[in-house]
C-alpha positions as CSV (number, residue, x, y, z in Angstrom):
1,X,-0.7,-5.3,-22.0
2,X,0.7,-1.8,-22.0
3,X,-1.8,-0.8,-19.3
4,X,-0.4,-3.5,-17.0
5,X,3.1,-2.6,-17.9
6,X,2.4,1.0,-17.0
7,X,1.3,-0.1,-13.5
8,X,4.5,-2.1,-13.0
9,X,6.6,0.9,-14.2
10,X,4.8,3.3,-12.0
11,X,4.7,1.3,-8.8
12,X,8.1,-0.3,-8.8
13,X,11.7,0.7,-9.6
14,X,12.4,-2.4,-11.6
15,X,13.4,-1.8,-15.2
16,X,10.1,-2.7,-16.8
17,X,10.4,0.5,-18.8
18,X,12.9,-1.2,-21.0
19,X,10.3,-3.7,-22.3
20,X,8.3,-1.1,-24.2
21,X,7.5,2.6,-24.5
22,X,4.2,3.3,-22.7
23,X,2.1,6.4,-23.6
24,X,1.7,8.9,-20.8
25,X,-2.1,8.6,-20.8
26,X,-1.9,5.0,-19.7
27,X,-0.5,6.0,-16.3
28,X,-3.8,7.6,-15.5
29,X,-5.3,4.1,-15.2
30,X,-2.6,2.3,-13.1
31,X,-4.5,2.3,-9.8
32,X,-6.9,-0.5,-10.9
33,X,-3.9,-2.7,-11.5
34,X,-2.2,-1.8,-8.2
35,X,-3.3,-5.0,-6.6
36,X,-1.7,-6.9,-9.5
37,X,1.6,-5.2,-8.8
38,X,1.1,-6.5,-5.2
39,X,1.4,-10.0,-6.5
40,X,5.0,-9.2,-7.6
41,X,6.1,-7.1,-4.5
42,X,4.6,-9.7,-2.1
43,X,6.0,-12.6,-4.1
44,X,9.6,-11.2,-4.0
45,X,9.3,-10.3,-0.4
46,X,8.2,-13.9,0.5
47,X,10.9,-15.5,-1.6
48,X,13.5,-13.5,0.4
49,X,11.7,-14.3,3.6
50,X,11.8,-18.1,3.1
51,X,15.2,-18.2,1.5
52,X,16.9,-16.1,4.2
53,X,15.2,-18.1,7.0
54,X,17.2,-21.2,5.9
55,X,20.4,-19.6,7.1
56,X,19.3,-16.7,9.4
57,X,16.9,-16.3,12.4
58,X,13.3,-15.7,11.5
59,X,13.4,-12.2,12.9
60,X,16.2,-11.2,10.5
61,X,14.3,-12.9,7.6
62,X,11.3,-10.7,8.3
63,X,13.4,-7.6,8.3
64,X,15.0,-8.6,5.0
65,X,11.6,-9.2,3.5
66,X,10.5,-5.7,4.5
67,X,13.7,-4.2,3.0
68,X,13.0,-6.1,-0.2
69,X,9.8,-4.3,-0.9
70,X,11.3,-1.0,0.0
71,X,14.0,-1.6,-2.6
72,X,11.5,-2.8,-5.2
73,X,9.2,0.1,-4.8
74,X,11.8,2.8,-4.1
75,X,10.0,3.6,-0.8
76,X,7.2,5.1,-2.9
77,X,4.4,4.4,-0.4
78,X,6.5,5.1,2.7
79,X,7.3,8.6,1.3
80,X,3.5,9.2,0.9
81,X,2.9,7.9,4.5
82,X,5.5,10.4,5.9
83,X,4.0,13.3,4.0
84,X,0.5,12.2,5.1
85,X,1.5,12.3,8.7
86,X,3.2,15.6,8.3
87,X,0.3,17.2,6.5
88,X,-2.6,15.9,8.6
89,X,-0.5,16.2,11.8
90,X,0.8,19.7,11.3
91,X,-1.8,21.3,9.0
92,X,-4.7,23.3,10.4
93,X,-6.4,24.1,7.1
94,X,-7.0,22.5,3.7
95,X,-4.4,24.8,2.0
96,X,-1.8,24.2,4.8
97,X,-2.2,20.4,4.7
98,X,-1.8,20.3,1.0
99,X,1.2,22.6,1.2
100,X,2.9,20.5,3.8
101,X,2.4,17.3,1.9
102,X,3.9,18.8,-1.2
103,X,7.0,19.8,0.7
104,X,9.8,17.3,0.1
105,X,11.2,17.8,3.6
106,X,10.1,15.4,6.3
107,X,8.9,16.8,9.6
108,X,8.6,15.4,13.1
109,X,5.2,13.9,12.5
110,X,6.5,12.1,9.5
111,X,9.6,10.8,11.3
112,X,7.6,9.6,14.3
113,X,4.9,8.1,12.1
114,X,7.4,6.1,10.1
115,X,9.1,4.8,13.2
116,X,5.8,3.6,14.7
117,X,4.7,2.1,11.4
118,X,7.9,0.1,10.9
119,X,8.0,-1.0,14.5
120,X,4.4,-2.3,14.3
121,X,5.0,-3.9,10.9
122,X,8.1,-5.7,12.1
123,X,6.6,-6.7,15.4
124,X,3.4,-8.1,13.9
125,X,5.1,-10.2,11.2
126,X,7.7,-11.4,13.7
127,X,5.0,-12.5,16.1
128,X,3.7,-15.0,13.5
129,X,5.1,-18.4,12.5
130,X,7.2,-18.0,9.4
131,X,4.8,-19.9,7.2
132,X,1.8,-17.8,8.3
133,X,3.8,-14.6,8.0
134,X,4.6,-15.5,4.4
135,X,0.9,-16.3,3.7
136,X,-0.1,-13.0,5.3
137,X,2.2,-11.0,3.1
138,X,1.1,-12.8,-0.1
139,X,-2.5,-12.0,0.8
140,X,-2.2,-8.7,2.6
141,X,-0.1,-6.8,0.1
142,X,-2.3,-7.1,-2.9
143,X,-5.6,-7.1,-0.9
144,X,-4.7,-3.9,0.8
145,X,-3.6,-2.3,-2.5
146,X,-7.0,-3.3,-3.9
147,X,-8.8,-1.7,-1.0
148,X,-6.7,1.5,-1.1
149,X,-7.2,1.7,-4.8
150,X,-10.9,2.4,-4.3
151,X,-9.9,5.8,-3.0
152,X,-10.1,7.2,-6.6
153,X,-13.8,6.1,-6.8
154,X,-14.7,7.5,-3.4
155,X,-13.0,10.9,-3.5
156,X,-12.0,13.5,-6.1
157,X,-8.4,14.6,-6.6
158,X,-7.7,17.4,-4.1
159,X,-5.4,19.4,-6.4
160,X,-5.3,20.6,-9.9
161,X,-3.6,18.2,-12.4
162,X,-0.7,20.6,-13.0
163,X,-0.1,20.7,-9.2
164,X,0.3,17.0,-8.9
165,X,3.7,15.8,-7.9
166,X,4.0,13.3,-10.8
167,X,1.8,15.5,-13.1
168,X,-0.7,12.6,-13.3
169,X,-4.3,12.5,-12.0
170,X,-5.8,9.0,-11.9
171,X,-9.0,8.4,-13.8
172,X,-11.9,6.8,-12.0
173,X,-12.4,3.1,-12.6
174,X,-14.7,1.8,-15.2
175,X,-16.8,-1.3,-14.5
176,X,-14.2,-3.5,-16.2
177,X,-11.3,-1.9,-14.3
178,X,-13.2,-2.2,-11.0
179,X,-13.7,-5.9,-11.7
180,X,-10.0,-6.3,-12.5
181,X,-9.1,-4.6,-9.3
182,X,-11.5,-6.7,-7.2
183,X,-10.3,-10.0,-8.5
184,X,-6.6,-9.1,-8.3
185,X,-7.2,-8.2,-4.7
186,X,-9.3,-11.2,-3.7
187,X,-7.6,-14.1,-5.4
188,X,-4.4,-13.8,-3.3
189,X,-6.5,-14.3,-0.1
190,X,-6.5,-18.0,-1.0
191,X,-2.9,-18.1,0.3
192,X,-4.3,-17.8,3.9
193,X,-4.2,-21.3,5.5
194,X,-7.7,-21.1,7.2
195,X,-11.0,-19.4,6.3
196,X,-11.1,-17.7,9.7
197,X,-8.2,-15.6,8.6
198,X,-10.4,-14.0,5.9
199,X,-11.9,-12.0,8.8
200,X,-8.7,-10.0,8.9
201,X,-9.9,-8.4,5.6
202,X,-12.5,-6.5,7.5
203,X,-10.0,-4.3,9.2
204,X,-8.5,-2.7,6.0
205,X,-12.0,-1.9,4.8
206,X,-12.7,-0.2,8.1
207,X,-9.4,1.7,8.1
208,X,-10.1,2.7,4.5
209,X,-13.5,4.2,5.4
210,X,-12.1,6.1,8.3
211,X,-9.1,7.5,6.4
212,X,-11.1,8.5,3.3
213,X,-13.7,10.2,5.6
214,X,-10.9,12.1,7.3
215,X,-9.5,13.2,3.9
216,X,-13.0,14.3,2.7
217,X,-13.4,16.4,5.8
218,X,-9.9,17.9,5.8
219,X,-9.0,18.4,2.2
220,X,-12.1,17.4,0.2
221,X,-10.3,14.8,-1.7
222,X,-7.2,12.7,-2.0
223,X,-3.6,13.1,-3.2
224,X,-0.9,10.6,-4.3
225,X,0.5,10.7,-0.8
226,X,-2.9,9.8,0.6
227,X,-3.0,6.7,-1.7
228,X,0.3,5.5,-0.4
229,X,-0.6,6.1,3.2
230,X,-4.0,4.4,2.9
231,X,-2.4,1.3,1.4
232,X,0.3,1.0,4.2
233,X,-2.2,1.6,7.0
234,X,-4.7,-0.8,5.5
235,X,-2.0,-3.4,5.2
236,X,-0.8,-2.9,8.7
237,X,-4.4,-3.4,10.0
238,X,-4.6,-6.6,8.0
239,X,-1.5,-8.0,9.7
240,X,-2.9,-6.9,13.0
241,X,-6.1,-8.9,12.3
242,X,-4.0,-11.9,11.3
243,X,-2.0,-11.7,14.6
244,X,-5.1,-11.3,16.7
245,X,-6.8,-14.3,15.1
246,X,-3.6,-16.4,15.4
247,X,-3.2,-15.5,19.1
248,X,-6.8,-16.2,20.0
249,X,-7.1,-19.4,18.1
250,X,-4.0,-21.1,19.5
């Protein structure tokens, strides 16, 4: 139970830390439960989406749903995405990329990357019927976190542990943890209204392979920023797949 609590403490800004004191070593195994945290973040986002749509236009409801997750997670993943864009956009060597990503200041690549990301996210979700958008969020958030979580099995950590931003290096998943991650990611796919929408899950897997191959080539590993960026870009590709399937099947 403490291992699950560690994941909710690490990946959200909700006061789960008040429930119990969690030993620091437990935070090295939070990635395998990242998809489980997605059940919460997606659920809260969809509650806001549906509730606000009763009194506001659907486009505003989508925006409020996006803001909800930002507040719940403290923009943890978006910060990683900005650093990822800055590092890989402006860095020309492994050392330079890692140095830029560790810098707390945001650069032009990060700003432009976040603008494009949010524009695409909002546009894709707004293009869907409200019910389908809610189902897509309930499935896409945890599924994409499960896919992105596999990064710790595919790549080594690119820095020394003492150089990590949060002073924590994730441990590779055991067979049991891998199974937990897999089921936590796949079960929410049942929220999708038709089996054909399961095909959207192929895009996050493809994006994951491309991004991790790029990281392996450029920095010979991953960082915490890479984890956040991988999740968000995988999730974005999932919604893109949902939108394409919806458009071509109607």
